[in-house]
C-alpha positions in Angstrom: 137.4 104.4 103.9 137.0 101.8 101.1 133.6 100.5 100.0 134.4 97.1 101.7 135.1 98.9 104.9 131.9 100.9 104.6 129.9 97.7 104.0 131.5 96.0 107.0 130.8 99.0 109.1 127.2 99.2 107.9 126.7 95.5 108.7 128.1 95.9 112.2 125.1 97.1 114.4 127.1 97.5 117.6 129.1 100.5 116.5 132.4 98.9 117.3 134.5 97.5 114.5 135.1 93.8 114.7 132.5 93.1 117.5 129.4 90.9 117.1 126.1 92.5 116.3 124.1 93.8 119.3 121.2 91.5 118.2 121.1 88.1 116.5 120.7 88.4 112.8 119.0 85.5 110.8 119.6 86.4 107.2 117.5 83.6 105.8 114.5 84.5 107.9 114.8 88.1 106.8 114.8 87.0 103.2 111.8 84.7 103.4 109.6 86.7 105.8 106.6 88.3 104.1 106.9 92.0 103.7 104.2 93.9 105.6 103.3 97.3 104.7 101.0 99.3 106.9 98.6 101.3 104.8 97.8 104.6 106.3 94.2 105.7 105.5 93.9 109.0 103.8 91.9 111.7 105.6 89.1 113.7 104.0 87.7 116.8 105.6 84.1 117.3 104.9 82.8 120.9 105.3 79.0 120.8 104.9 76.4 122.6 106.9 73.6 120.0 106.2 74.2 117.3 108.9 72.4 114.6 106.9 74.4 115.3 103.8 77.7 115.4 105.8 76.8 112.0 107.3 76.1 110.4 103.9 79.4 111.7 102.5 81.3 110.5 105.6 79.7 107.0 105.5 80.5 106.6 101.8 84.1 107.8 102.1 84.6 105.6 105.2 83.2 102.6 103.4 85.9 103.2 100.7 88.7 103.2 103.3 89.0 106.9 104.1 89.1 108.5 107.5 86.8 111.6 107.7 86.7 114.7 109.8 83.6 116.9 109.5 83.1 120.6 110.0 79.6 122.1 109.8 80.8 125.7 109.1 83.8 127.5 107.7 85.0 128.7 111.1 85.0 125.1 112.5 86.9 124.0 109.4 89.6 126.6 110.0 90.0 125.4 113.6 90.2 121.8 112.5 92.8 122.6 109.8 95.0 124.2 112.5 94.9 120.8 114.3 95.8 118.6 111.4 96.0 118.8 107.6 93.8 116.4 105.7 94.7 114.8 102.3 91.6 116.2 100.6 88.9 118.8 101.5 85.3 118.3 100.3 83.3 121.5 100.8 80.1 123.3 100.2 80.3 126.9 99.1 77.3 128.2 101.0 78.5 127.9 104.6 77.8 129.8 107.8 80.5 131.8 109.5 83.1 131.6 106.7 81.9 130.9 103.1 83.3 128.2 101.0 84.7 130.8 98.6 86.7 132.5 101.5 87.8 129.1 102.8 89.3 128.2 99.4 91.1 131.5 99.4 92.4 130.9 102.9 93.5 127.3 102.2 95.4 128.4 99.1 97.2 131.3 100.9 98.6 129.1 103.7 101.8 127.1 103.2 100.6 124.1 105.1 97.3 123.8 103.1 98.1 125.4 99.7 98.4 122.1 97.9 95.5 120.2 99.5 93.1 119.1 96.7 89.7 120.7 97.1 86.4 119.3 95.8 83.5 121.7 95.9 80.0 120.4 96.1 77.5 123.1 95.1 74.0 123.9 94.1 75.3 126.7 91.9 75.0 126.6 88.2 77.7 125.0 86.0 79.0 128.4 85.0 79.3 129.6 88.6 81.0 126.4 89.5 83.6 126.8 86.8 84.5 130.1 88.5 85.2 128.2 91.7 87.8 126.1 89.8 89.5 129.3 88.6 89.5 130.5 92.3 91.5 127.4 93.4 89.2 124.4 93.7 90.5 121.2 92.0 87.1 119.8 91.1 83.4 120.4 91.6 80.2 118.4 91.7 76.8 120.0 91.4 73.9 119.0 93.7 72.2 116.7 93.6 75.0 114.1 93.1 75.6 110.4 93.7 77.8 109.8 96.7 80.0 107.5 94.7 80.9 110.4 92.4 82.4 112.1 95.4 84.4 109.0 96.4 85.6 108.6 92.8 86.6 112.3 92.6 88.5 112.1 95.9 90.3 108.9 94.8 91.3 110.5 91.5 92.6 113.7 93.2 94.7 111.7 95.7 96.2 109.5 93.0 97.1 112.6 91.0 98.7 114.3 94.0 101.0 111.3 94.6 
């Protein structure tokens, strides 16, 4: 089939050669209509056992346009990860049920979650936190921290992953 025949076939929306399109086509309107893109918000999973801190993180991330899902322990995080995969995980290391260290290991071992950027928030020393990065975290922030630091870190990791 020639390129002209392919173009004619592609322009014909009815599926029958030589028949009129199944719907009216206004080429000029299509050219001048404003393009609309639906921006899908990125989802951040927060895994933090302190409810107040989890809420502060969620509010700051939501104010920056992110959707958030919160788990208060490692086991709940694993359950939620089986339901849907977030774009980024922000987690504390010292968690009940399943530790943050173990959670990182599990995330990295699963195909569906292996490439999710992970931000660790910890009260551990800088040296211990560096070990977390070697174990698979993409970034870490030490407590206390400014919530905007978390937002900036999440934004940076998402833009790097794109």
